[in-house]
N, C-alpha and C positions, 0 to 999 in steps of 0.2 A: 722366502718364499711363502711359508707356512705363517710367519707375523703378518703379512699381506693379505692371504686371505683370510686370518680371522680378523684383519680390519676391516675388509670389505663386508664380513658376516655380520660384526656388532653395526656399520654402517646401517647394512639391510634391515636388520631386526628393530633397529632403532626408526627407521623409518616406517616400517610396516607397524608398530607399536603406536606411534602416533599416529598414524592414518585411523588405525583400528581405533584409538583414542577420540580422535575427532569424529568419528561416524558414531562413536555410542553416543557422543553428546546430542547429536541429529536424533538419536533413537530415544532419548529421555527427555529431551524438548516435545518431541512428536507425544509421547504418551501423557505429558502436561495438558498441550493443547487439545489430544483427545478428550482427555479429563474433563476441560472445559464445555467442549460441546455435548458431550455426553451425558450433562450433569452433576460429574462426580466431584467437581472442585467448581469454585465460584469463577464465573468469565471475569477478566482481567485484562482489558486490552492491553494498556500501557507494559504489562510483566511480559505478555505473550508476544508484545514488541520485541522489548528487550531481549527473550530467550531465543528468538529468531536471529538476530544479530549477533548474539554473544554466541552462538553455534558456528557461524560464519566467522566469528574471531576466535575459535578454540578455546572458549572460556577465559578470554583475557580481557573483556568490554567490563569495565566497573559498575556494578548496578548504583554502587552509591555516588558515583559523578555523572551518571547518568541522571538519575532521579531528582541530584542535585541541580542539572541545568535543567529539567521540567518544573521545580518547585521556583527555579529564579523567575518564569515565565507565569507561573501560576501566582506568585505574590503579586506580581505585576499587574497580572490582570484583575486580584482583588482590589488593589490600590486604586486602580483604574473605575472600578466597579463603585467605591465609595464616594470617589472623588467628583462624578459627575452625574449628572440627571438626564438620562436619556430621553428624548423627544418620542415617547411612546405610552398611551395610555391604556392598554389592554390589560387584563387580569394577570396574563403570563409576563407582565413586566420585567419580574424578577430573573426569569428562565432568559427572557430575550436580551437581558442586558449581560448576561454571561457570553452569550453567541457574539454580542456585539466588542465586549471587552478584548475577547483572544482575537477576534477577526481585527482589531487596530493594532494590540500587542505584536501580533504579526507579519501585518501589512502598514504599519504607520508609524513616523519617527515620535516616539512619547520620550517629553521631558521630563526628567528624575532628579529632586531637588535631595543631594546625599549631605548636605549640610546648608546650613542658613546661608544663603546667596552662593551657591554653588550647584550648578546644575550639568549633570551628564544628560545623553541621551540615546535611547534605547533606538537602534535603527532598525529598518524592515528588515525580514527576511526575504531572498529575493531568490529567482530562480535561475538555475544553473543549467544553462546550454550545449554545454560539454557531455559527451557521452551521455545522452539523457536516459537511456536503457538498461544503462549498466554491463553495458556488451564489454567493455574493456576492465570497468571497474567497480562489481558489485557494489560493492558499499556506496556508491553514489547512489542508490537507493533508500539507504537507510536515514533513519530518524538521528540518530547518534553522529552521523554525518553532519545534519543538517544544525543539530547544535553545535558543533563546536567549529563550523565554517561559515555557519549562516545563509547557507545557499539550499537550497534543496529542488526538489522535482515534484511531478504530480501526484508521487508516490509518498513520499516523505512529507510532503507540506501537510496534504488533508490526513496523515495519521497523527502528525503532531497536534491539529489542530481537535481532533477527536479524542485525545489524550487529554488536551488541555482543559474542554467542555466537559468531561466525565471526571476530571481531578475536581472539579468546581461544582460538581455537584449535580449537572447538564446531562442532555444525551446529543448527540452528535450521529449524525449518519452518513457510512460511506454511500458512492453509487458508481457505477463504471459509465464509461462511454469507450469508442474503440482507442485505443493504446493509453488509457486515461481514467484517473480517480477524481473523483470530486466531491464535494459536499451538499447534501440536501436537508434544508432544514424547515422548522414548521411552526407557525405562531400563528396566533388566534388573527392578528389583521391581515396577514398576506396569504395564507394557506401555507402549502409548500411552496419553497423557492431556495435555489440554487446559488451555495458559495463558491466561489473560484479563486483557489489559494496561489494559483500561478501569477496571475493577473492580477488578483485585489480586487477583484469585482464580484455584481451578482450579476450574473447573465442569464438573461431568459432564457425558454426552451429552445426557440429558434437557433440560436447560437450552436447550440451541440447538433441539431439537425442540419444547421449549415455545412457542416463537413462533408456530407454526403454519402456518409458510411454508416449511417445509423437506418436500417431498413425497418419499414413500420411494423414489421412482425420481428423485428429485434425488440420494439415496445412492446408491442402488445404481449411478447412472450416472458418479460422481465428480464430481459440478459441487460438490457444497457436502461439507464436514467429512471432505475427503480432503486428503492432503499434496501441496503443489505442489514438485515437484523442482526443481534450481536451474536448470534454463532454462527452467522454466516462472514461476520469482520473476520473471526477466528478461524473459519474456513480460509480468508483470505490470507491472513498470516502462516496457515500451513503450506500455501501454495508457495508462500516468499521460502518457506523452510526447504520448500522441495527445489526450488528454483535455485536458491543458495546451494546446495545440495550439490545439483550438477554442474555449477559453476567449479566447485572444488573439487568433485569427485570423478565428472564426468556422471554418463548415463549408468554405466555397468550394467548389471543383469537387468536394469528397469525394476528392480522389485519395490525398491524407497520410494521410489519417485507415483509409480502407479498404485501404491498404497496410501499416497496420500491424496492421488488424485479421488480415486474410489471413496476414501471418508468424506472429501469435500462433497463429492455428488450427491452422498447417502442424505446430506444436509441440505442442500443446494443442487439440484438434479440440473438447472440449467444455468450453472455458474460455467460461462462461456469460456474462462480461461483454464478452468481443470480440465475442461473438454478438450480444449484445444492442444495443451500441455500433455494429455494422456494420447491423444492422437499423434503425437509428435513424438512423442519417446515409442509408442508401437512400430512407429516407422522407422526410426532411427536403428530399431532391435530387429524389423524384419530386413535391414539391408544387409545386417552382418550376417556373415559366414556362421552360421551355428550348428552346422551339419543336421540340420533338420532336413525331411524331405519334401518332396516337390509336393506333394498332397498337403502336408501340415503348412507349408509356406503359401501356397494358395488360400487355404481355409482364414489363416492369420491377414492375410491381404482383405479378404473379402470381408472381415469385422474392421479392418482399419476403413474400409472405403465406406462401410454403414457407418460409423463416427464422424468423418467429414460429411457425410452426407446429411445427418441430424445437425450438423454445426450449421451447414449452408442451411436447413430447412428454418432454423433459428432465427436467420437474418444475419448470421455472421461477415462480413466483407472486412478484407485486409487492407489495412491502411498503413500506405508507406508513409515512413518516418519524415520525409522531405514534406508531405501533404499535412502531417500531423503537426509540426512545427509552424506552418503557414497558418492551419486553422487556430495556433495557440494565439498568433501575433497578430489575427483579425478579430481576436476580441476589442486588444487595445487601440488597435487604427480603426475599428469601425463602432466604437462604445456606444455612441449615440444610438446607434442602430441596434445592438444587442444589451445595453445596459438597462437592470432593473430598476428607474430611476425612482420607484416609490419607496423602495427598500434603502437605496444607497442614501435620501435625505433621512430618513427615520432612524436608522440604525448604525449611522457610523459615527 
């Protein structure tokens, strides 16, 4: 009996230490990301993405392999830039050539001559329609998963695009739509334009509006269809970290998640995802029987109500998953209506 109790104690201690170690990794990753947005360390989006994913994998994601996979696509882009002359004559041709090369490598079939007379093909990265929100498997959201399976979603595909453009010396900007992340780029010839990696197209703004879930006030207040700056992009990684934490450990006392949300909101006050996550976390905690008085519970509920009112006033409307998928598919089915033909002919 004593041996059995000893064995149970050892197992319990082992699990506790492992859990504590995993949580410590989340804390240390958050510290590094905070350093980036607080100007203590240089902003590095690629490293931020890696650290967030490595935290979920409890330190087992190889940084070397992660970088090697990215470097493969980077070298492919460099080869494409040197091999073709873009039909574009403005003074920012060099930058636009980078955008075009990354888009082509990610979404087109590229022939590669590995030796004289022998051709292999780099196949396009495709959209993964299974578990698009990572509800069952959070790693579905990861760039590392995209790099190994060649399938991604509206989270991993734009992240990889941004990483590759930055690795090639350019700038790429994430932007939010309901349940969605896409890329906004700028050129002298076209001004600001949209790059949609899930379908491999350049949609005009009316496609984004066609979902019916982008309220005018949401555009006016910058929660949707606006570019995220470098610090705000790191803030998006911080939210990914908190979401991964919740998937792995649950809400717990909410301190880690709320800390992340508040840090993000400090540098991006209208970040709709941070506001939603904060409100949902507070609501989950409020529902718990935590021994608080009726007055304390009432005060907390009023604070949560204020958060939801703020979210609604910013123009947020919840978009059902099925409607989101229909909206994505509509871009291909009605591309004659939503495709930016001017850009499509010039930079593909």
